C-alpha positions in Angstrom: 0.3 0.1 -0.1 1.6 3.4 -1.0 2.9 5.8 1.9 -0.2 8.1 1.8 -2.9 5.4 1.8 -1.3 4.1 5.0 -1.0 7.7 6.4 -4.7 8.1 5.6 -5.6 4.9 7.2 -3.6 6.0 10.2 -5.4 9.5 10.8 -8.7 7.6 10.0 -8.3 5.0 12.9 -6.9 8.2 15.0 -9.9 10.0 14.4 -12.1 7.1 15.2 -10.4 6.7 18.6 -10.4 10.2 19.8 -14.2 10.1 18.6 -14.4 6.9 20.7 -13.1 8.6 23.7 -14.8 11.8 23.5 -18.3 10.4 23.6 -17.0 8.3 26.2 -15.9 10.8 28.5 -19.5 12.8 27.8 -21.7 9.6 28.7 -19.0 9.0 31.6 -19.9 12.9 32.8 -23.5 12.8 32.4 -24.1 9.0 34.0 -21.8 10.8 37.1 -24.3 13.6 37.2 -27.5 11.4 37.0 -26.3 9.1 39.6 -25.3 11.7 42.2 -28.6 13.2 42.1 -30.0 9.6 41.8 -28.4 9.0 45.2 -29.7 12.1 46.7 -33.0 11.6 45.6 -33.0 7.6 47.0 -31.8 9.2 50.4 -34.2 12.2 50.7 -37.0 10.0 50.0 -37.7 8.5 53.6 -37.1 11.8 55.2 -39.8 13.1 52.9 -42.3 10.6 53.9 -41.9 11.4 57.4 -41.8 15.1 57.0 -44.8 17.0 58.6 -44.4 20.2 57.1 -44.4 21.7 53.5 -40.9 21.3 52.0 -40.8 24.7 49.7 -42.9 26.8 51.9 -41.8 25.9 55.9 -39.3 28.1 57.4 -39.9 27.4 61.1 -37.4 25.6 63.1 -35.4 22.7 61.5 -36.4 19.8 63.6 -35.4 16.3 63.3 -35.2 15.4 66.9 -38.6 13.0 66.5 -37.6 11.0 63.6 -41.4 9.7 63.4 -42.8 13.4 62.9 -40.1 15.6 61.4 -40.5 19.3 60.6 -38.2 20.6 58.3 -38.2 23.0 54.8 -36.2 25.0 52.6 -37.5 28.6 52.3 -35.3 30.0 54.6 -31.8 28.3 53.2 -32.8 29.0 49.7 -33.4 32.6 50.3 -30.4 33.2 52.2 -28.1 30.8 49.6 -29.2 33.1 47.0 -29.3 36.4 48.5 -26.0 36.4 49.6 -24.7 34.8 46.6 -26.1 37.2 44.3 -25.4 40.0 46.5 -21.6 38.7 46.1 -21.6 38.6 42.6 -22.8 42.4 42.2 -20.0 43.2 44.3 -17.3 41.1 42.2 -18.2 41.3 39.0 -17.6 45.3 38.2 -14.0 44.9 40.0 -13.4 41.7 37.8 -14.5 43.5 34.9 -12.1 46.5 35.8 -9.3 44.4 36.3 -9.5 42.4 33.8 -9.9 46.0 31.5 -6.7 47.0 33.0 -4.5 44.0 32.6 -5.4 43.3 28.6 -5.4 47.0 27.6 -3.6 49.5 30.1 -1.2 47.7 32.1 2.5 47.4 30.7 2.9 43.8 29.7 5.6 43.0 33.1 3.2 44.9 35.6 0.3 43.1 34.0 1.8 39.6 34.1 2.8 40.1 38.0 -1.1 41.8 39.2 -2.7 38.7 36.9 -0.5 36.3 39.6 -1.3 38.3 42.7 -4.7 37.7 41.6 -5.1 34.4 41.0 -3.4 33.9 43.9 -6.8 34.9 45.4 -8.2 31.4 44.4 -5.5 29.5 46.3 -6.3 30.8 49.8 -8.2 28.3 51.7 -11.6 28.7 52.6 -10.8 28.5 56.1 -8.6 31.7 56.1 -11.2 33.8 54.3 -13.6 33.1 57.5 -11.5 33.5 59.8 -9.9 36.6 58.4 -13.6 38.1 57.6 -14.8 37.8 61.2 -11.8 39.0 63.0 -10.1 41.3 60.4 -12.6 42.8 58.1 -15.9 42.5 60.3 -14.3 45.3 62.7 -13.2 47.6 60.1 -16.6 47.0 58.4 -18.4 48.4 61.9 -18.9 51.7 61.0 -19.9 51.2 57.8 -22.6 48.8 58.8 -23.5 50.8 61.6 -24.2 54.1 59.4 -26.0 52.5 56.8 -28.6 50.7 59.2 -28.6 54.4 60.8 -29.2 56.6 58.0 -30.6 54.0 55.6 -32.4 51.9 57.9 -36.1 52.9 56.0 -34.7 50.8 52.9 -35.2 46.8 53.4 -31.5 46.1 52.2 -30.2 47.8 55.4 -33.1 47.6 58.2 -32.4 45.8 61.1 -32.0 42.4 61.1 -31.6 38.8 63.2 -28.0 40.1 63.9 -26.4 42.6 64.7 -25.0 45.4 62.0 -22.2 45.9 64.3 -21.0 42.1 65.3 -20.1 41.3 62.0 -21.7 37.8 61.8 -24.2 39.1 58.9 -25.0 38.5 55.1 -23.1 42.2 54.5 -19.8 40.7 56.0 -20.5 37.1 54.3 -21.3 38.7 51.3 -17.9 40.8 50.8 -15.8 37.9 51.9 -17.2 35.5 49.1 -16.8 38.7 46.5 -13.3 38.5 47.5 -13.1 34.4 47.0 -14.9 34.3 43.6 -13.3 37.6 42.0 -10.1 35.9 40.9 -12.2 33.0 39.0 -14.5 35.5 37.5 -11.5 37.8 36.4 -9.4 34.8 35.0 -12.0 34.0 32.6 -12.9 37.6 31.6 -9.3 38.4 31.0 -8.3 35.6 28.9 -11.6 36.3 26.6 -10.4 39.8 26.0 -7.1 38.7 25.2 -8.5 37.1 22.1 -9.8 40.0 21.0 -8.4 40.2 16.9 -5.4 42.8 16.8 -6.8 43.7 13.7 -10.1 45.1 15.1 -8.1 46.9 17.9 -5.6 48.5 15.2 -8.4 49.1 13.2 -10.2 51.6 15.8 -7.0 52.8 17.0 -6.2 54.1 13.0 -9.7 55.7 12.7 -8.9 58.0 15.7 -10.4 56.1 18.8 -9.3 56.5 22.3 -7.9 53.3 24.3 -11.5 53.8 26.2 -13.5 53.8 22.9 -11.6 50.8 21.6 -12.6 48.8 25.2 -16.1 49.7 24.5 -16.2 49.3 20.8 -14.2 46.4 20.4 -13.2 44.4 23.2 -16.2 44.3 25.3 -18.5 43.2 22.7 -16.1 40.7 21.7 -15.5 39.4 25.6 -18.7 39.9 26.7 -19.9 36.2 26.4 -16.6 35.3 28.2 -17.5 37.9 31.1 -21.4 36.8 31.5 -19.6 33.0 31.5 -17.2 33.9 34.3 -19.9 35.5 36.3 -22.0 32.2 36.1 -18.9 30.4 37.4 -18.3 32.5 39.8 -22.1 32.4 41.2 -21.8 28.7 40.9 -18.9 28.8 43.5 -20.5 31.4 45.8 -23.7 29.1 46.2 -21.7 26.1 47.3 -19.6 27.8 49.5 -19.0 26.3 52.7 -16.1 26.7 55.5 -15.8 30.6 55.1 -19.4 31.4 55.8 -20.0 28.9 58.4 -17.3 30.8 60.0 -19.1 33.9 59.8 -23.0 33.5 59.4 -24.2 33.8 62.7 -27.4 31.0 62.2 -30.4 32.3 63.7 -34.3 30.7 64.3 -35.9 34.1 63.0 -37.3 34.3 59.5 -35.2 35.5 56.9 -36.2 39.5 56.0 -34.0 40.5 53.0 -31.6 42.6 54.9 -28.2 42.6 54.4 -27.9 42.7 58.3 -29.4 39.3 58.3 -27.7 36.1 59.6 -28.8 32.8 58.8 -28.0 29.4 56.8 -26.9 28.4 53.6 -27.7 25.2 52.3 -23.9 24.3 52.6 -23.6 25.5 55.9 -26.7 23.7 57.4 -25.5 20.8 55.9 -21.9 21.2 57.2 -23.2 22.7 61.0 -25.2 19.3 61.5 -22.9 17.0 60.0 -23.0 14.9 63.5 -26.6 14.1 63.1 -26.0 12.1 60.0 -25.7 9.0 61.9 -29.8 8.3 61.5 -30.8 8.0 58.0 -33.9 9.7 58.4 -32.2 13.0 60.0 -29.4 12.8 56.9 -32.0 12.3 54.9 -33.8 15.0 55.5 -30.3 17.3 55.3 -29.7 15.7 52.2 -32.9 16.8 50.3 -31.7 20.0 51.5 -28.5 19.0 49.4 -30.6 18.0 46.4 -32.2 21.5 46.2 -28.8 22.7 45.9 -27.9 20.4 43.3 -30.8 21.3 41.4 -29.7 25.2 42.2 -27.1 24.8 40.2 -28.6 23.1 37.4 -31.1 26.2 36.9 -28.0 28.4 37.1 -26.4 26.7 34.9 -29.3 26.8 32.3 -29.8 30.6 33.0 -26.2 31.3 31.9 -26.4 29.1 28.7 -29.4 30.7 27.8 -28.2 34.0 28.2 -24.9 33.3 26.1 -27.5 32.0 23.8 -29.1 35.3 23.2 -25.7 37.4 23.1 -24.6 35.5 20.1 -27.9 35.3 18.3 -28.1 38.9 18.6 -24.1 39.2 17.8 -25.3 37.5 14.3 
């Protein structure tokens, strides 16, 4: 057989092997996700059957001591989890965008490399360090700001009196700021890598037409990297939804209903499960918390679906 034919056969064989490998990997990942969801559902069903309350609307005390008549629900957990994650995202997104623009469009190359490395190092800090830093270092520094917001803007529900003291530090206000710092490097890294891919021809064309550097950013870089910025934000939101140790240290749990104030305390899905791990020796008690974990599992899928829908809309509008 001619050499060219042998090369064609080898190429087709390599393509088939790679295709099978890719298909197998995709099926494996999907199988693992389905298996995790099935396991959570299977372990949660016995607790569901013994629950005396509406799982999605009950916001009273989490009562699993009497396993024959249990009382638990996820309304407060869902509200706290979503509220603190969205608050952190609102704080982190503009900062991440500014850092990414500066590193890719304004900073000298040597300075940009050093700053990018420094920002990336934030992702390597353990969660427990963030929690201790947030409660014992950041919270005292934020106390005057929190007190002023509560006293001056207390008429607005976000800054009204909550279930925790504004001066105490164990609030969503403190936890959200710490969470914003934690997700900042993730959003920045994704956004920066997309901005770097902006075609040089488009940038040079804009400069040749007399555009300023800021006009280049707004007319070329931002439209090109919008989808990457949103993708990074959704990754950061997913990271925030599941954060455990740092918020477990900072947030003060409370039996009072959540009131949508930044000075509320409470528990997220992750912190509630982590704080009560000692109850997992009973299948029904564990099932109640696994049911909460199942909701968090589904919530992350909803966030991913919304992100994909937003990206699809952006791509469709750009055509």
